[in-house]
C-alpha positions, 0 to 999 in steps of 0.5 A, a space after each residue: 508508528 509503523 513505516 507504511 508505503 503506498 505506491 499508487 496513482 491518480 484516479 485509482 479507486 483501489 488506491 483510494 479504498 486502501 488509503 481510506 482503510 489506513 486512514 480509518 485505522 489512524 496510521 500515517 503513510 507515505 504515498 508515491 504516485 508511480 504514474 508521475 514518477 518513473 523512478 518510484 515505479 521501478 522501485 515498486 517493481 523491484 520491491 514487489 517482485 514485478 507486480 505492476 498493479 496499483 496500489 502496492 502496499 508495504 508495512 515495515 518493509 513487508 510487502 502486503 500486496 494490493 487493496 484486496 490483500 490489505 482488506 483481507 488482512 483487516 477482515 481476518 483480524 491480522 492488520 492491527 498487529 502489523 500496524 502496532 
């Protein structure tokens, strides 16, 4: 199983959309709520080169980006290779 981290927040439709895609793919992921945990927010900033928008998604340590980036990988047929 790949190591997937999703930095997200409550009431975020893009976070929900990204997590739904990962769930549809049948992969487990770790989710951190950066709106409630400032240490995780700082961690997200450091790992994503300062990107403040959520979600920020990482697969096996590789920064994927946000929801649109994740869906673009899926649409291009490249997401499954990262998830195996």
